[in-house]
LUMDODREN-183868 format. One record per residue: residue number from 1; residue in one letter; x, y negated, z of N, C-alpha, C in turn. Coordinates in steps of 0.02 Angstrom, whole numbers. Last residue first. Layout:
PT     n   res     n.xx     n.yy     n.zz    ca.xx    ca.yy    ca.zz     c.xx     c.yy     c.zz
PT   NUM     A        X        Y        Z        X        Y        Z        X        Y        Z
...
END
This chain:
PT     n   res     n.xx     n.yy     n.zz    ca.xx    ca.yy    ca.zz     c.xx     c.yy     c.zz
PT    86     F     1862     1531    -1257     1928     1552    -1232     1982     1520    -1274
PT    85     I     1707     1490    -1203     1757     1473    -1253     1825     1490    -1223
PT    84     F     1550     1561    -1178     1618     1554    -1155     1664     1538    -1213
PT    83     G     1387     1528    -1131     1434     1532    -1187     1503     1519    -1161
PT    82     F     1250     1605    -1058     1314     1572    -1048     1356     1581    -1110
PT    81     D     1076     1581    -1047     1133     1610    -1081     1196     1570    -1065
PT    80     Q      943     1616     -939      996     1570     -960     1050     1609     -996
PT    79     T      777     1624     -887      832     1657     -922      880     1604     -948
PT    78     V      659     1595     -826      721     1578     -791      781     1612     -822
PT    77     A      559     1633     -921      555     1569     -885      621     1549     -851
PT    76     M      536     1746     -992      595     1706    -1011      600     1641     -972
PT    75     T      417     1798     -946      478     1837     -935      541     1798     -952
PT    74     Q      280     1759     -919      336     1712     -920      403     1746     -908
PT    73     R      175     1844     -898      198     1835     -967      260     1791     -973
PT    72     E      135     1839     -766      177     1895     -787      203     1889     -858
PT    71     D      129     1711     -665      111     1725     -734      158     1778     -762
PT    70     I      154     1730     -527      108     1678     -549       83     1692     -620
PT    69     A      244     1833     -525      182     1841     -486      130     1789     -507
PT    68     L      348     1779     -601      309     1835     -628      243     1846     -591
PT    67     I      393     1681     -509      369     1661     -575      325     1717     -605
PT    66     L      432     1767     -405      380     1717     -394      350     1695     -460
PT    65     A      536     1838     -465      476     1874     -444      418     1825     -432
PT    64     Y      629     1735     -475      602     1765     -536      538     1802     -521
PT    63     M      657     1717     -340      627     1662     -378      596     1688     -443
PT    62     C      713     1844     -314      653     1823     -279      618     1764     -315
PT    61     V      827     1843     -392      774     1891     -407      709     1871     -374
PT    60     D      898     1739     -327      880     1734     -398      823     1781     -415
PT    59     A      915     1789     -196      878     1726     -207      855     1721     -280
PT    58     L      991     1905     -223      925     1911     -191      884     1847     -204
PT    57     T     1105     1845     -279     1066     1894     -316      996     1900     -289
PT    56     M     1150     1767     -173     1125     1734     -233     1085     1782     -277
PT    55     M     1191     1867      -83     1137     1821      -64     1107     1787     -125
PT    54     T     1293     1926     -160     1236     1966     -136     1177     1921     -119
PT    53     P     1383     1820     -179     1348     1850     -237     1288     1893     -216
PT    52     G     1423     1800      -41     1384     1750      -78     1349     1780     -138
PT    51     S     1412     1939       73     1444     1903       18     1395     1854      -16
PT    50     L     1393     1929      247     1364     1950      183     1393     1907      127
PT    49     T     1530     1960      354     1481     1915      328     1456     1941      261
PT    48     N     1637     2023      424     1569     2052      425     1515     2002      404
PT    47     G     1760     1977      400     1724     1944      455     1652     1969      460
PT    46     P     1760     1993      223     1796     1993      287     1758     1952      340
PT    45     R     1594     2040      164     1659     2007      156     1696     2012      222
PT    44     L     1482     2168      107     1514     2127      159     1580     2098      136
PT    43     Q     1432     2255       19     1408     2186       13     1442     2139       64
PT    42     N     1469     2382       48     1511     2346        0     1487     2275      -13
PT    41     P     1367     2430      133     1429     2405      162     1473     2366      113
PT    40     K     1207     2371       94     1260     2419       77     1325     2390      103
PT    39     F     1035     2346      126     1105     2333      143     1149     2390      120
PT    38     P      909     2315        2      939     2357       54     1013     2343       63
PT    37     M      821     2177      -15      879     2207      -46      913     2249        7
PT    36     V      658     2120      -38      704     2158        4      760     2185      -39
PT    35     C      557     1972      -40      594     2025      -74      643     2057      -25
PT    34     S      406     1886      -43      459     1914       -1      491     1972      -38
PT    33     V      341     1735     -103      354     1805     -113      409     1826      -65
PT    32     Q      214     1607     -100      274     1639      -73      279     1712      -95
PT    31     P       96     1532     -120      154     1521     -162      219     1552     -135
PT    30     L       50     1702     -130       66     1639     -165       50     1579     -122
PT    29     S      113     1823      -69       61     1781      -40       74     1711      -69
PT    28     V      176     1977      -87      160     1918     -127      101     1884      -94
PT    27     D      306     2081      -27      243     2046      -15      236     1987      -63
PT    26     S      418     2146      -75      381     2176      -19      313     2144       -7
PT    25     V      500     2191     -216      456     2139     -189      413     2172     -135
PT    24     Y      667     2261     -205      596     2264     -220      559     2205     -189
PT    23     L      819     2345     -243      785     2282     -229      711     2289     -247
PT    22     G      903     2447     -273      850     2460     -224      811     2399     -205
PT    21     Q      992     2436     -372     1012     2408     -308      960     2420     -254
PT    20     R      920     2489     -478      980     2524     -455     1003     2500     -387
PT    19     E      824     2387     -492      804     2453     -468      864     2492     -442
PT    18     A      906     2285     -540      867     2275     -479      846     2342     -449
PT    17     A      951     2333     -661      999     2328     -606      963     2318     -539
PT    16     P      845     2317     -751      859     2384     -723      908     2382     -664
PT    15     M      742     2203     -777      808     2201     -746      823     2268     -714
PT    14     I      621     2240     -836      659     2184     -864      731     2185     -840
PT    13     Q      577     2347     -759      578     2353     -832      622     2300     -864
PT    12     Y      587     2295     -631      626     2354     -649      631     2364     -724
PT    11     L      491     2193     -637      562     2177     -627      606     2235     -649
PT    10     Q      376     2271     -645      394     2229     -702      468     2209     -697
PT     9     Q      379     2330     -519      383     2373     -578      403     2332     -640
PT     8     T      363     2214     -440      423     2255     -433      432     2299     -495
PT     7     V      235     2176     -479      291     2132     -495      357     2171     -490
PT     6     A      163     2285     -427      160     2270     -498      219     2226     -519
PT     5     Q      189     2273     -290      211     2333     -326      213     2321     -401
PT     4     A      126     2150     -267      197     2158     -251      226     2219     -289
PT     3     L       -9     2177     -301       31     2131     -341      106     2138     -328
PT     2     D      -44     2357     -288      -51     2287     -269       -3     2243     -309
PT     1     M     -130     2483     -371      -65     2452     -362      -76     2379     -343
END
């Protein structure tokens, strides 16, 4: 198993939603990683533009994959909690 596949498998264990979306790491060439998120029509906004949440999801997962590719033990490196007050 190459590093891209190993990081993808780790992502799937940590973030099951990534696997459900078909997102995967296609290449690791440190300091770069390439990730793929398959297109789905529900990712479009009016005007046939890709939605912001779709792009941010891919960017967030790709940055997380980079951290894991550098050090697989850093699973909490980019974790954030939100607190809401109503």
